C-alpha positions in Angstrom: -134.0 117.8 50.4 -135.4 115.2 48.0 -134.6 117.4 45.0 -130.9 117.6 45.9 -130.7 113.9 46.4 -132.4 113.3 43.0 -130.0 115.7 41.3 -127.0 114.0 43.0 -128.3 110.5 41.9 -128.8 111.6 38.3 -125.4 113.3 38.2 -123.7 110.3 39.7 -125.4 108.0 37.2 -124.4 110.2 34.2 -120.9 110.4 35.5 -120.7 106.6 35.9 -122.6 105.6 32.7 -122.0 108.8 30.6 -122.1 107.8 26.9 -124.8 105.1 27.6 -127.1 107.8 28.9 -126.7 109.8 25.8 -127.3 106.7 23.6 -130.4 105.9 25.7 -131.8 109.4 25.2 -131.2 108.8 21.5 -133.0 105.5 21.6 -135.9 106.9 23.5 -136.0 110.1 21.4 -139.3 109.4 19.7 -141.0 109.0 23.1 -139.3 112.0 24.5 -140.1 114.3 21.6 -143.7 113.0 21.5 -144.2 113.8 25.1 -142.7 117.2 24.5 -145.0 117.8 21.6 -148.1 116.8 23.6 -147.0 119.1 26.4 -146.3 122.0 24.0 -149.7 121.5 22.2 -151.7 120.9 25.4 -153.7 124.2 25.3 -154.4 124.0 21.5 -157.1 121.3 21.2 -157.2 121.2 17.4 -153.4 121.0 17.0 -153.1 118.4 19.7 -155.9 116.2 18.2 -154.4 116.6 14.7 -150.9 115.7 16.1 -152.1 112.5 17.7 -154.2 111.4 14.7 -151.3 112.0 12.3 -148.8 110.4 14.7 -150.8 107.2 14.0 -150.8 108.0 10.3 -147.0 108.5 10.4 -146.6 105.0 11.9 -148.8 103.5 9.2 -146.9 105.3 6.5 -143.6 103.9 8.0 -144.8 100.3 8.2 -146.3 100.5 4.7 -143.1 101.8 3.1 -141.0 99.2 5.0 -143.3 96.4 3.7 -143.2 97.9 0.2 -139.4 98.4 -0.1 -138.3 95.5 2.2 -134.7 96.8 2.5 -132.9 94.9 5.3 -131.2 96.6 8.2 -127.4 96.6 8.2 -125.7 93.5 9.4 -124.0 93.4 12.8 -126.4 95.7 14.6 -126.2 96.1 18.4 -129.2 96.1 20.8 -129.4 98.8 23.4 -132.2 97.3 25.5 -132.5 93.8 24.0 -135.1 94.9 21.4 -136.1 92.3 18.8 -137.6 93.2 15.5 -140.3 91.3 13.7 -142.9 91.9 11.0 -142.4 95.2 9.1 -139.8 96.3 11.7 -137.3 93.7 10.6 -136.7 96.0 7.6 -134.8 99.2 7.9 -136.1 101.5 5.2 -137.2 104.1 6.3 -136.1 104.5 9.9 -139.1 104.7 12.2 -137.1 106.4 14.9 -135.9 109.1 12.6 -139.3 109.5 11.1 -141.0 109.8 14.4 -138.7 112.3 16.0 -138.7 114.6 13.0 -142.5 114.3 12.7 -143.0 115.5 16.3 -140.3 118.1 16.1 -141.5 119.7 12.8 -145.2 119.5 13.7 -144.6 121.2 17.1 -142.4 123.9 15.5 -145.0 124.6 12.7 -147.8 124.7 15.2 -146.1 126.9 17.7 -143.5 128.8 15.7 -141.1 128.9 18.6 -137.4 128.3 17.8 -136.8 126.8 21.3 -139.2 123.9 20.5 -137.4 123.4 17.2 -133.9 123.5 18.7 -134.7 121.1 21.5 -136.4 118.7 19.1 -133.6 118.8 16.7 -131.1 118.1 19.5 -132.9 115.0 20.5 -133.4 114.1 16.8 -129.6 114.3 16.3 -129.0 112.0 19.2 -131.6 109.6 17.9 -130.2 109.5 14.4 -126.7 109.1 15.7 -127.7 106.3 18.1 -129.5 104.4 15.3 -126.5 104.8 13.0 -123.8 104.0 15.6 -125.6 100.8 16.7 -125.9 99.8 13.1 -129.6 99.6 13.1 -129.9 101.8 10.0 -127.8 103.1 7.1 -127.5 106.8 6.4 -130.0 106.4 3.5 -132.6 104.7 5.8 -132.2 107.5 8.4 -132.4 110.2 5.7 -135.5 108.6 4.2 -137.1 108.4 7.6 -136.4 112.0 8.5 -137.8 113.1 5.1 -141.0 111.1 5.6 -141.5 112.5 9.1 -141.0 116.0 7.9 -143.5 115.4 5.0 -146.2 113.9 7.3 -145.7 116.8 9.8 -146.1 119.4 7.0 -149.3 117.8 5.7 -150.6 117.4 9.3 -150.0 121.0 9.9 -151.7 122.1 6.7 -154.7 119.9 7.8 -154.8 121.5 11.3 -154.5 125.0 9.9 -157.3 124.4 7.5 -159.4 123.0 10.3 -158.7 126.0 12.5 -159.1 128.8 9.9 -161.8 127.4 7.7 -163.7 125.4 10.3 -163.4 122.4 7.9 -161.3 119.3 8.5 -160.8 118.5 4.8 
């Protein structure tokens, strides 16, 4: 069976590469939670469209704050996949990873109201924040600021979606 072979391969990989797998999940957390949010919102057109639009707004907010504050990343940071930072991303305040995972997690929870979505998103968010801290890509303050910004954008995006749905008016 192909399924059993796949499970065996994944199990062997995790057993061999263990902690790296968890760190990789943390590094890829924004992508994983974004895909989860899109899947969870798939049947709700207005929530999905609002999520995607504000996902872009969230990225613009992050880059704008980075360029405004210009706080450097911690020294001695490690790379997990050879990533190189340039432009606004050479700065660490606020953490784009933390901001992105918390934006997706909180928006999905507010839109769906299901605690399972919240807990799964928070689990990946924790792994993401831990990976960014342990690889010295961000300070605790940069991670906290990113998480706070992501929650704020998610809250505002959800208010916008709710108004669009209930009042038939986008603004």
